[in-house]
N, C-alpha and C positions, 0 to 999 in steps of 0.2 A: 504495500500498500503505500502511494505516495505521501510524505509529509507536506502538509501545507502550513501557512503561517499562522493559522487558528491554531493547530496544535501546538506550537511553541509558547502560547500565552500561559502566564501564569494563572493556576487556578488559587481565587483567593479563598474560595470554601474548604479546599484540602488546607491551604497555609496556616486558617484560622484554627483548624482541629490541631496540626501540628504543632501550634505554638501552646495551645492550652495541655496538650500531650507532655510537653518537657518542662513548662514553666509551673503547672499546678503543684510540682512537689515542694516548692519554695514557698507555699501559702499554707499555712496550718490554722485550725482552729483559734488558737491561742493569737496568733496575728490580728485576724479579724475581729476577734471579740475584747482585745485588750482595750479597756477605758483609760479615756485621757485624763491626766492627772497635772495639776501645776506643780512646778519644782519650787523647793522650800524657799528660795529668794523672791519668786513672785508671790507665794503666800505670805511672806513676813511683810512685804512691802502693802499687801492688801489690809492685813491687820491692822498695821500701823497708821494706814491712812483714816481705816474706821474710829480708831482710838482719839487720834487728832480731831475729828470732826465732834467727836462726843465731848471733848474737853473744850471745843470751841478756839482751837488753836488754828489759824490760816495755815495753808500750805501754798508756798509760793516756788515758782520756778526758780532754781539757780541758775538759768541763765539769762533772767530777767533782773535779779536781784543785785547783779554785779554791775549792771548797767547804769543804777542810779548813782555810783559812786565814781563814774567817769566824768573827765572835764568836758566842758562844752565848748566847742571851737567854731569860729565863724565859717560859713561856706567857702569853700578855695575857689576862686575866679582865676582862671589862666590870665597871664599878662598879654597873650597873644590871642585873638580869637579863633575857632576851630574852623578849620578849612569847610568850604560849603558843603562837600560832599559826606561830610561826616554829620551834618544839621539834620534834626529829624523833619520827614516829610510833613508838610503842612497838611491838616486835615480840611473837611468840609466846613466845619464851625470856624476855621479862620478865615474863609472868604469872607471879603467886605459886603457881599450882598446877600449872605446869610440870613434865614428867618425861621425862628423856631415853629412857625406856623406854615404847613405846606400849602403848594398852590397847584393847581392842575395844568398840565402842559400840553398842547396839542403840535405835533411835530409832523413830519413827511411820513415817518416811520409808523406812526399810529393807524392801526387797522381796527375800525370800528365794527364790531361784531354785526350789529343789527343794519348797518350800511346807513341807507337814507333816512330812514325812521330817527335813529340816533342823532343824526346831524341835524334834522329839521328840529329836534325839540332843542338841542345845544343852541342854536341859531334863532328859534323860535321864528319859523318858517313856514310857508305855506306852499307846497309844490304843485306847478303846473308843468304840463308834458307838452312837446315840442317847443320851438323856438320863438319868443316874442312876436307881434306881427309888424314891428318896426324891423326887426332882422329879416325875417321872411320876405318883405318886400323887397329887400336889396339882393337877394339871391338869384344870380343870373343877370342883373341889370351892368356890373362891370366886370370885364374880362381882359384876359391878359392874350395878346397875340400867341396862338399856338399853346396855351397853357397847359392842355392836357398831355402834348407831347413832351413838356418839359417837366410835367409831373412825374410822367413816367421814367424819364431819365434820372428825375431825381430818387424814384423809388430803386431803380438799378443802381446807381452810385452809393447809397446808403446799404443796400442789403448784397452787393455783390462785387462792384468795383472799388471800395474802400480798401487800402492795403494794410489796415490793422488785422494783426494776426494773434488773437490771445486765445488761451486755451479756455474751451467752453464746457459748462457743466456736462457732465455725462446724461445723455437722454435716457428716458425710461418711458417705453410704450405699454400703456395697460393692456392692452390686446395681447400682447407677447410679453408677457412676464419672464420668460427664460430666456429672451434673447438679449445678449450683452453687447452694446454700441461700443466701439472702438471711441479711444480720445481723438478728440478732433478740436482743430484749430480754425478762428474765423473771428468774425464781428461780433463784438456782445452784443444782446438786444437792446440794452439801455443806450449804447451809442447809436444803433441803427434810429430809434426813436428819436435821440439829438438831433442827427444828422437830417432826417428827414423835416424836423420842423425847422432846423435851421434855414434850409434849404427852400422850403416851402413858404417862410415869411420873406425870402429874397425875391420869389416871384410877386408876392404881393407888394414889395417895396418897389418893384418895376412900374407899378401903375403912376409913380410919380412923373413921368414921361407925359402922360395924358392929362394928370389930375393935379397941379402943381401943389394945391392947397395941401396933399398928402407929406409933401417934401418938408413942409414949416410945421406941420400940425403933428406928425408921429415921429418916436424916437425909440429904435429898438436896443435892447439890452439883453444881456445872457448872466444867468447866476445871480440874481439879484435877492438881497436878503429881506425877510419880513418879521417884524416883532411888535407885537401889540398885546392889549390885554382887554378883558371887559369883565364886569361884577354880574356872575351868574346867581340869580336867586329865582327860586320856584320851589314848588313842593317838593322837589328831589333833593334840596339842599341850598347851602349858601355858600359861595368860595368864589375866587379868581380864576379866571380861566386866560391862559397864555397862549398865542398862537404863534408859532415860530417855525421858521424853514425857508427855503431856498427855492424859487421859481426857475425852471431851467432857461427859459425866454420871455421877456415881458417887453410890451409895447406900451410906452407912455404918451400921453396927449397932452396938446396944450390947453385943451377947456374939458370940462367935466362932461360925461357921457348924460344925455338926456335919459328922464325917466323911462322906463318901459311902458309903464302903464299909467293913468291919471289918478286922481283923488277916488272916482266913483268905483274904481275895482279895489283900492286899498282899503275904503271903507266896507267893502265886501268880505274882506279877511277877518274881520271882527267875529263873525260866525262861525268860522274856522277852528276845529278842536284838534288840537296837537295830537300825534298818534302817541301810545303807550308801549314801553318797552318792561312793563313790571313783570317779574320781580326786580329785572336789571336797573340798575342806576345810569343815567346817560354817562356818566363821567367814570364809567367802569375801565373803559380802555385808556384814558388818560393818564399820563405819568405824573406821579407826585414829586414835586421838587421843592427843595428847602432854598436854594439858591434861583432868585429871581428878583427883578428890577423893574418897575413901571417906566416903559418906554413905547414910544410908536415911531418903528422906523418903517420907510417905503423904499428903501435902497438909496436915497442919495442924501441922507445926513451929511451936513459938515461941507456940502459942494456949494454953498452960498443960493443966491438966488438961480432958481431952476425954472428954465421956461416952459417944461413938458412934466409938470408935478402929479398929474392925474392918473392912476393906473387905467389902462385902458382893457388891454387883452393879455392874459397870461397863459403860459403852456405848462402843463406838469405831466413830465416823461415817467415812465415805468416800465419794470421787466418782472413783475411780480406775478403771481396767481391770483390776485384779488377777484372776486365778482365785480362786476359792473356796478352794481347798487354801492359797493364799498369805493370805487372810484368816484362815483357822483357825490358820495359823502365827502371823500377828502377835497375835489373841486368847489363844493359849496363851503367847506371850512375856511378855503384859502379865499376864495371870494368873499366870505365875511369877512376875514381877517383885514384884508387890503381896504374894503370899504370902512370897517371900523376903524382902522389906523388914520385914514384919510379925513373921516369924521371929527375925530379928535384933533387932528392937526388944524382943522377950520374952525371948529367950534369950542374946543375946548375939551378936557378929560372928563369933564361932569355933563356932558350932554347925554340927554337920553331923549327928548321928542327933536326929531331934525325938523328944521323949518323946510329942506327941499331933499327929497330921497338922492341917494347916491347909489349909482347903478356901475356894476363890474361885470366882466367877460371872463371866461375861463374855458380851456381845452385841455382834457385828460387825455393822453393817447400813448400807445408803444410802439408808434411808427405804422400800423396798419389798423387799428381800432380806434376811433375818435369818439369821446363824450364830450358834447358841449352843455356847460352851464351857464346861464344868464342869470343874475341876481340883483336885487334892488333892495336897499338897507332902508327902512322907513323909521325904524325905532330900535332904540338900545334899552328900552325900559322893559326889564324881565320881571317886575313885580305888579304894576297896576295896569298898564295901559293895554287894551285888548286888541290892538292893531297888531298885526302880525307883517313879518317880512316877507317877501316874494322871491321865488327861485323858479327857473325853468330848465328842465332837463330833456335833452336830445341825446340820447344813448345808442351805442352800438353802430355807429357808422363806419361801415368797413371800406376802407380805402382799396384794398385789393385783397385776394384770397392767396394764402400762402400754404401751398400743396407740399408738406414735408414727408419725402419717402419713410416707408416704415422700416425698411432696413438698410436701404442706402446710405451712402455718406450725406452730409448735408449740401455738399456742391450740386446734387442732382435736385435740389429744391425748385419747385415751379409756381411762376406768379403769373396770376389769371385773373380774370374779371376786374378790372380796373372800374372804379366808380367815379366820374367827374363831379358828383355832387357834393363830396366832400370838401373838395377845394374850393367849390363857388361858396359853401357856407363860411369857411374860414376867410375867404376874402370879403364876404357880406359883414362879417364881423369886424374884420380889418377897416373896413370904410364907415363903417357906422358912426354917425355923428360929425361926418367931415363935409366940409363945404366943397361938393363937387356936381359938375354939371355934367348930365346924362343926356346923351342924345336920345330921347323918347321916339323920335321919328324912326329912325334906323332900327332900334330894336322892335318897334311895332310892325314894321317891314319884315323883319326877319321872323316875327312870329306868323306873319300872313303868310310868307313863303312856307313855313314849316305846315303849317295848317292846310295850305293848298296842295302841298305834296302829299301830305297825309291823306 
């Protein structure tokens, strides 16, 4: 019979029996049943302690008694300060902005579990779906020559032609759990989104040739810091909430964006009831911070008089696997943050009832899926005012379809079904509020030709 590897393995049951067979002779009844007794010195010490206690004599440790007779010297201070590398590291309590009472902070990494519902409660907003009428009227009215061809080049440049070669996370296909993908190098998803947004804004800025007002009324920046705060007081709790983070791209305007709706629609928001996520608290996903400072930063603090102080359109890029509702919540919180910071810079930190609404626009994208958010700040009073803020959501606008192979390498990815409507919506939000002249005669002629051709 051929011996296999399994027959060479040690039999633990046989080994256990063998050990007991040879070691049991060392154990006898006297060893197992021998009682434990204190030695004579230990018993004498115990009896002495009992006698001293009965006579009222205190027992003092000898190691403590001799310290009372030692001379006291002042603490020695070295004549030369220690090197900085030997100094103890500062703690969080040494920070000048440290507070014993923690505050809640929302940043770009905060994922709201309940998505839109949770953000609506935190911002006291009423949701409306589809873009506002003032933005919908601008879709398709202004275009760039060959804009669809340019946008398709932007897609290919960001997804295929970019020379960046970083190690990508290993893929996992839930339909093929046993399939192991090879390590791949390519363009990270976050960089694809940033490149797509930057080049898309270049297409929008090319409109200045036909509409000179955009040249003086728009300014484009990247990596803009936001820092603001507001007092959140409702039945869920009383706390200060700070909104901090960076936007990947930002369009500033020389004048404020007009309100999306008038007073009639604002008054109708009084009858709207905010959603409930009970038993969860709306601040459950916000981080508790002991280091905070009351400030309102819109990205241009310390730059002197700025000709374009009003946030007009912001872009937030992502490469995570959050749901569409959670991305809408992120866009809503940042839109509210920019509007809140602008309101406090104009009217002061104690403003609650705004004399005039403040509007902002936001786009949340991964380079392929676009979520549009339009926000109108009507009030900062979370206690008494029944008026709600308003927010418009237009979600899951696919710029194109990215067909990733199930087993092949990523270089075989296909890009299909380009949608021109996404770029038209971005252009509409870009030109919203600008003084531009639109040749409606030419537009009506194009519409007539389209209808007659159909």
